C-alpha positions, 0 to 999 in steps of 0.5 A, spaced: 457 600 428 458 592 430 466 592 431 466 585 427 466 589 420 472 593 422 476 587 421 477 588 413 479 595 414 485 595 419 491 592 419 493 586 414 494 579 417 501 578 420 505 573 417 504 566 419 512 564 420 514 564 427 521 566 428 526 565 435 532 567 435 537 564 440 540 570 445 547 567 448 554 567 444 561 565 445 563 571 441 570 573 444 568 580 445 562 579 449 565 582 457 560 576 460 563 571 457 568 572 461 570 571 469 572 578 470 566 580 466 570 584 461 573 583 455 581 581 456 587 586 454 594 586 452 597 585 459 593 579 460 593 572 460 587 568 456 585 562 459 581 556 456 579 551 461 583 545 456 577 539 456 571 544 455 570 543 448 567 550 445 567 555 438 568 563 439 568 568 434 573 574 434 571 580 431 577 585 431 584 584 432 587 583 439 594 583 442 595 578 448 600 578 453 599 569 452 594 565 450 592 558 453 587 555 448 583 548 450 584 542 446 578 541 442 575 548 439 575 553 434 577 560 434 573 563 428 575 569 425 572 575 421 576 579 416 581 583 419 581 580 426 587 576 430 592 576 436 599 579 436 603 578 442 603 585 446 610 588 446 610 591 452 608 599 450 603 602 455 596 601 453 591 605 457 587 602 462 590 595 461 595 594 467 593 589 471 596 584 467 590 578 470 589 572 468 582 572 464 578 565 464 573 564 459 566 562 462 562 556 462 558 555 457 555 549 458 549 551 462 546 554 456 540 549 454 535 550 448 529 548 452 530 555 456 525 559 455 530 566 457 535 564 452 530 565 446 526 571 444 521 572 438 523 576 432 518 578 426 520 576 420 524 581 418 528 579 423 527 585 428 525 584 434 518 583 436 515 589 440 514 587 447 508 587 446 500 584 447 500 577 444 505 573 449 506 566 448 505 560 454 512 557 456 513 552 452 512 556 445 517 561 448 522 555 446 522 553 438 516 549 437 515 544 431 514 548 425 519 554 426 524 558 424 531 558 428 535 564 428 543 564 431 545 572 429 550 573 423 558 574 426 556 570 433 559 563 435 554 560 440 553 552 444 547 550 446 546 543 450 540 540 446 538 535 451 530 533 450 526 528 452 525 526 445 530 524 440 529 528 434 527 535 435 523 538 429 524 545 426 523 548 419 529 552 418 535 554 422 540 560 420 547 561 423 553 564 421 548 569 416 546 562 412 539 559 413 539 551 412 532 549 410 532 543 407 534 536 410 539 535 405 543 542 407 542 541 415 545 534 414 550 537 410 552 542 415 551 536 421 558 533 418 562 539 419 567 540 424 563 546 427 557 543 428 559 538 434 562 545 438 555 548 437 551 543 440 551 538 444 546 533 448 542 527 447 537 531 442 538 531 434 536 537 431 532 536 425 530 541 419 524 539 415 523 545 411 516 545 412 511 549 415 505 548 419 500 544 413 492 545 417 489 553 418 487 551 424 494 551 426 498 545 429 501 544 436 507 547 438 510 539 440 514 541 446 510 537 451 514 532 452 519 536 455 515 541 459 519 539 465 526 542 463 522 548 460 519 549 468 525 547 471 530 552 466 525 558 467 524 556 475 530 556 476 532 563 472 527 566 478 528 562 485 525 556 483 518 558 485 512 561 481 510 567 484 504 567 489 497 570 484 493 575 487 487 571 485 483 566 488 482 559 485 488 562 480 488 559 472 493 553 469 494 554 462 496 548 458 503 549 456 504 554 461 508 553 468 505 558 473 498 558 475 496 566 473 490 570 474 485 573 468 481 568 464 482 563 459 478 560 454 477 553 450 475 553 443 472 547 439 473 548 431 470 546 425 475 545 419 473 552 416 477 556 422 482 559 420 487 561 427 492 566 423 485 570 422 481 569 429 487 571 432 488 577 428 481 579 428 481 579 436 487 583 436 485 588 430 478 588 433 478 587 441 486 587 444 486 594 440 481 598 444 483 602 449 479 599 455 484 593 454 490 597 453 493 593 459 490 586 457 496 580 454 494 574 450 496 568 448 492 564 443 495 557 439 493 550 439 493 546 444 492 538 446 489 535 452 488 528 454 481 527 455 480 520 459 474 516 461 471 517 467 477 522 470 482 515 470 482 511 463 485 515 457 481 516 451 484 520 447 489 527 445 483 532 443 486 538 440 482 545 441 484 552 441 486 555 447 486 564 449 489 566 455 488 573 457 492 576 463 492 584 466 496 589 469 490 591 474 492 590 481 489 588 488 481 586 487 482 589 481 487 583 478 483 580 472 478 584 471 479 586 465 482 581 462 475 578 464 471 583 460 475 582 453 473 574 454 466 576 456 466 580 449 469 574 446 464 569 447 459 574 446 462 575 438 463 566 438 456 566 440 454 572 435 458 569 429 462 563 432 459 558 425 462 562 421 468 562 424 468 555 425 468 555 432 463 550 435 463 550 441 466 555 447 468 555 454 471 560 459 474 560 466 476 567 470 479 567 475 481 575 478 482 578 485 475 578 488 471 572 484 472 566 481 467 562 475 466 559 469 462 559 463 461 554 457 456 553 452 450 549 453 453 543 448 460 543 452 456 542 458 451 537 455 458 533 453 461 533 460 453 530 461 453 525 457 461 523 460 457 522 466 452 518 464 456 514 460 461 512 467 455 511 471 452 506 466 459 503 466 460 502 473 452 500 473 453 493 469 461 492 471 457 491 479 452 486 476 458 483 473 460 482 480 454 480 483 452 475 477 459 471 477 458 471 484 452 467 484 454 463 479 460 461 483 455 460 489 451 456 485 456 451 483 
């Protein structure tokens, strides 16, 4: 049976909304927020740096010996939370009498992909799964929903190369803000300046991606921030790939082994349906159990003669990587890519795919493959480039001879 016919019988299409949840918090009860790695206890002195701006959520009551507060900050108290003075009675496990300082949270950056995690529309964590995102798309994109967990405080640096960072919605303190008016009202409140700082401005639009072929993430202008943060967390260098001529997917910080496929599409193409098709009919097969896939719309700048900027062209990028090792690195991804290309050759027109181009890098070989009309486009550019060069040379000779005649 052709695997294509099985798609409609399998799992329903996933919801199109993309939720990204901020991981760090500035809660009083989070041990990592304190320089001693633990929550202050009764005999301790709590010390907030006086010039550090911070918002701190307090979930429960605490007895303390003393507490120094910042000049600009807030303590957000849950029901029943609060502070009392330590009465000197014995407190098991708390006899140090140390000064416990609140950690510096200024370095938590919006464009650090390690500080975000994808969650499902029901707001459970996504399974560690088979679908991944290129690094630029691990940070909230233009049409994503952002979640700061209920009953948490936070502080995030929104420094950006863009003046405005657009989002579909923001949820914080259990409240979803999904209109420009609601977000503007929140920004006028006392908490927003304590939670967000930096030169960028977050803007809630309340609108979803209007194009069924998908929307580009929009984080490319801040790609350098994303890669700097990511590589800083991993020792400031990409791991050495186990294959020759590794691939560089657009929007990804490091080169990879495996396969990439670039798809040109028509107005009939539906990104969500095509992603579901690949997941349900290919990625779920036992022989591809070790393969992971990223698929999204990206923009690539096209040039004339490799120098003159011509346009920015959208296409669908599929990235396939696997857990094979040694000489087998990337081979499972290569086989799945070949299956995708075969399906495109048979059903591409019905799927709204006009052409596809595949590149592969494995532990033993490197190869490239492209549809004929993709290659013909390259041939046309070469011919036009030669004609342009001949015209330019002819013009120079004409002007030179004209000058000599004079």
